[in-house]
N, C-alpha and C positions, 0 to 999 in steps of 0.2 A: 564460179556459179554462175557470172555473167555474160561468159561466153555462150553458154547454155540460153540465158535467157533470150540474149540475139538470134542466135540459132533458130531458135521454135518460134521466134516471130511469126514466120510465113506461116507456119502451121496454125498457130494462134489467129491469127487474123483468119484462115482458111475455115478452122473449126467453130470460132466465133461469128463469122460473118461482122465483123466489126474492124474499123481503122483503129488500130491498137499502136500505144508508143510502149516500152518498157520502163517500168521505174524501178524495181530493184529485185534483189533475190538472195537468199541465202539456203544453209543447209544446216539440219541438225540429227544428232543421234541422241534418240530417247531412251533411258534406262527405266528398269522396271521401277514401278508404283508412279511414273510421271502422270499426269492429268492436263488434258488441255480445256480449261474451262468454255462455258459457254458465250460466244461471243461473235459479231459483227467486224469488218475489217477496217481500218482507217482508209482514208479516200485516196491513198497512192496503190489500194487493191481493188479496183472496179471489178476486175477479173482477175483470178488467182487459181495458182494451181498447186497441187499436192503431188510429186511424184516421188513412188516408193521405189528407194535404191538397195533393200534388202532387210533382213534381220527377220525376226519375230512379227507374224500380222497385228496390225492394230487399226482397226475398224476407224474411219471416220464419219461422223453423223451430220447429216445436214437437216436442218428443217424443212418442212416442205410448205411453209407459209413466211412468206417475206415480211407480214406484219407482228413477226414477232422480236423480242428482244431490242435490247435500245442500244444505237450504234455508240462507238467510243466517244464521239465527238457530241454525245447529248450527255456528258456528266457519269458520275458513276467512277469505278475503278478504272482505269486506263487500259483499253483495248479490252474490257469485258464487261458484259450485259448484265441486266438484271436479268435473271434465270427466268425463263417463260417457263419451264416445265413441258413445252412442245416436246411429244413424240417424236423421234426424227428418222430420218430414211438412214440405214445404215451401209453403206458403203465400203466394200475388203478390195485393196489394193494388191496385186501382186506384183512381186519385183517388176520394176518396168514400167507399171501401170502408171497413168497420169491422169487425176481427175481434174476436171476445170471446173469454175464454179463462181459465181457473182460473190464475194467476199463480203463487201459492202450490204448487199441485198439480204442475204442467206445466213441464219444464225448458224454455226457450225461449231462442233466441238469434239472429243475423244476421251472417252471414259479410262478412266483407270487402267495404266499401261501393266499387264500380268507379265508379259513375256523377258527376255534380259536386254535386247535393245532392237532399235527400229531405226534404218535410216531413211531422212526423206528431204528432197529438195524442195522449196517452194519459188515459184516465180510469180511476179506481179508484172501487169500491166493496166494501162489506163486507155477508155477510150476517147480520142481525139476529137469525137463528135459529140462529146457531153459539154454540158456548162461546168461541170465540176473541176475543181481544184486538181491539174495537170500531174504536178509532183512530179516531173520529169526527173529520173535517175535519183530520186527521195532526197533532193537538197545538194545532192553532188553536180558539178559542172561537167561530169562524163562517168560510164560506166566503166570500173576498175578501180576507185578510188575508194577508202574507206571513207566513213561520213564525219570524220572529224577535218576531213580535207578542207581547205579554205584557200580562195583565189589570191 
Protein backbone atom coordinates (compact mmCIF):
# COMPACT_ATOMS: atom_id res chain seq x y z
CA UNK A 1 0.00 0.00 0.00
CA UNK A 2 2.89 2.33 0.65
CA UNK A 3 3.97 2.17 -2.98
CA UNK A 4 0.52 3.53 -3.78
CA UNK A 5 0.92 6.17 -1.04
CA UNK A 6 4.11 7.44 -2.73
CA UNK A 7 2.84 6.98 -6.28
CA UNK A 8 -0.24 9.12 -5.62
CA UNK A 9 1.69 11.87 -3.80
CA UNK A 10 2.00 14.12 -6.91
CA UNK A 11 -1.72 13.71 -7.65
CA UNK A 12 -2.61 14.44 -4.02
CA UNK A 13 -0.49 17.61 -4.06
CA UNK A 14 -2.17 18.69 -7.29
CA UNK A 15 -5.71 18.01 -6.09
CA UNK A 16 -5.30 19.56 -2.63
CA UNK A 17 -2.96 22.41 -3.64
CA UNK A 18 -0.96 21.54 -0.49
CA UNK A 19 2.70 20.64 0.10
CA UNK A 20 2.09 17.09 1.38
CA UNK A 21 4.25 14.36 2.85
CA UNK A 22 3.09 10.75 3.18
CA UNK A 23 2.51 9.40 6.69
CA UNK A 24 1.01 5.91 6.39
CA UNK A 25 -1.32 3.61 4.47
CA UNK A 26 -3.31 0.45 5.08
CA UNK A 27 -5.98 -1.71 3.50
CA UNK A 28 -8.96 -3.40 5.06
CA UNK A 29 -11.68 -5.77 3.99
CA UNK A 30 -14.90 -5.01 5.83
CA UNK A 31 -17.42 -7.75 6.57
CA UNK A 32 -21.18 -7.80 7.14
CA UNK A 33 -22.11 -6.01 10.37
CA UNK A 34 -18.97 -3.83 10.57
CA UNK A 35 -19.44 -0.22 11.68
CA UNK A 36 -17.04 2.71 11.44
CA UNK A 37 -17.93 4.91 14.41
CA UNK A 38 -18.12 8.68 14.05
CA UNK A 39 -14.66 10.06 14.56
CA UNK A 40 -12.00 12.55 13.60
CA UNK A 41 -8.56 11.24 12.70
CA UNK A 42 -5.33 11.57 14.63
CA UNK A 43 -2.70 14.13 13.67
CA UNK A 44 -0.96 11.84 11.16
CA UNK A 45 -4.08 12.08 8.97
CA UNK A 46 -4.41 15.75 8.05
CA UNK A 47 -5.37 14.73 4.53
CA UNK A 48 -6.94 11.29 4.18
CA UNK A 49 -8.23 9.23 1.31
CA UNK A 50 -10.45 6.20 1.09
CA UNK A 51 -10.08 4.23 -2.13
CA UNK A 52 -12.77 1.68 -2.97
CA UNK A 53 -11.17 -1.57 -4.15
CA UNK A 54 -14.49 -3.27 -4.79
CA UNK A 55 -17.04 -5.49 -3.16
CA UNK A 56 -20.47 -4.46 -2.01
CA UNK A 57 -21.27 -0.72 -1.80
CA UNK A 58 -20.72 0.93 1.59
CA UNK A 59 -21.13 4.73 1.73
CA UNK A 60 -19.03 6.97 3.91
CA UNK A 61 -20.62 10.00 5.64
CA UNK A 62 -18.89 13.33 6.25
CA UNK A 63 -20.14 16.01 8.59
CA UNK A 64 -20.66 19.27 6.70
CA UNK A 65 -19.63 21.18 9.84
CA UNK A 66 -16.02 21.02 11.01
CA UNK A 67 -17.00 22.19 14.50
CA UNK A 68 -18.69 18.93 15.55
CA UNK A 69 -17.16 15.98 17.32
CA UNK A 70 -14.13 15.73 19.57
CA UNK A 71 -10.79 14.73 18.01
CA UNK A 72 -9.09 11.61 19.32
CA UNK A 73 -6.42 13.47 21.29
CA UNK A 74 -8.99 15.48 23.27
CA UNK A 75 -10.22 12.55 25.35
CA UNK A 76 -12.84 9.87 25.05
CA UNK A 77 -12.41 6.48 23.44
CA UNK A 78 -9.24 6.42 21.35
CA UNK A 79 -9.94 7.54 17.82
CA UNK A 80 -13.66 8.02 18.39
CA UNK A 81 -15.54 11.23 19.00
CA UNK A 82 -18.44 11.90 21.24
CA UNK A 83 -21.37 11.42 18.90
CA UNK A 84 -22.48 14.72 17.49
CA UNK A 85 -25.58 13.29 15.78
CA UNK A 86 -24.95 15.76 12.95
CA UNK A 87 -26.56 14.66 9.72
CA UNK A 88 -23.84 13.74 7.29
CA UNK A 89 -23.25 14.05 3.59
CA UNK A 90 -23.46 10.57 2.08
CA UNK A 91 -20.69 9.69 -0.38
CA UNK A 92 -21.03 6.57 -2.53
CA UNK A 93 -17.80 5.33 -4.08
CA UNK A 94 -17.66 2.98 -7.05
CA UNK A 95 -14.71 0.56 -7.34
CA UNK A 96 -11.67 2.66 -8.25
CA UNK A 97 -13.14 5.89 -6.82
CA UNK A 98 -11.13 7.72 -4.17
CA UNK A 99 -12.44 10.34 -1.74
CA UNK A 100 -9.99 12.98 -0.42
CA UNK A 101 -10.97 14.66 2.86
CA UNK A 102 -9.57 16.44 5.93
CA UNK A 103 -9.70 13.58 8.42
CA UNK A 104 -8.65 15.66 11.44
CA UNK A 105 -11.22 18.37 10.74
CA UNK A 106 -14.29 16.56 9.42
CA UNK A 107 -16.12 13.99 11.47
CA UNK A 108 -16.69 10.89 9.33
CA UNK A 109 -18.30 7.47 9.73
CA UNK A 110 -19.95 4.51 8.04
CA UNK A 111 -23.21 2.93 9.17
CA UNK A 112 -23.59 -0.83 9.70
CA UNK A 113 -22.38 -2.70 6.63
CA UNK A 114 -25.20 -4.76 5.11
CA UNK A 115 -23.14 -6.34 2.30
CA UNK A 116 -20.82 -9.35 2.41
CA UNK A 117 -17.45 -7.62 1.93
CA UNK A 118 -15.95 -4.30 0.86
CA UNK A 119 -12.26 -3.59 0.26
CA UNK A 120 -10.84 -0.16 1.04
CA UNK A 121 -7.35 1.38 0.94
CA UNK A 122 -6.61 4.33 3.21
CA UNK A 123 -3.81 6.76 2.36
CA UNK A 124 -2.78 9.49 4.78
CA UNK A 125 -0.73 12.63 4.28
CA UNK A 126 0.25 15.71 6.26
CA UNK A 127 0.75 19.28 5.13
CA UNK A 128 4.40 20.30 5.48
CA UNK A 129 3.35 23.95 5.81
CA UNK A 130 1.17 23.58 8.93
CA UNK A 131 2.39 23.75 12.51
CA UNK A 132 0.96 20.38 13.57
CA UNK A 133 2.77 17.13 14.28
CA UNK A 134 4.29 15.98 10.98
CA UNK A 135 4.45 12.31 12.13
CA UNK A 136 6.25 11.40 8.92
CA UNK A 137 5.93 7.67 8.22
CA UNK A 138 3.89 7.25 11.41
CA UNK A 139 6.99 6.83 13.60
CA UNK A 140 8.92 4.50 11.26
CA UNK A 141 12.35 5.41 9.82
CA UNK A 142 10.99 4.98 6.26
CA UNK A 143 8.07 3.56 4.34
CA UNK A 144 7.80 -0.19 3.92
CA UNK A 145 8.56 -1.16 7.51
CA UNK A 146 6.13 -2.47 10.09
CA UNK A 147 5.33 -0.12 12.97
CA UNK A 148 7.23 -2.36 15.44
CA UNK A 149 10.53 -1.87 13.56
CA UNK A 150 13.10 0.04 15.62
CA UNK A 151 16.38 1.58 14.41
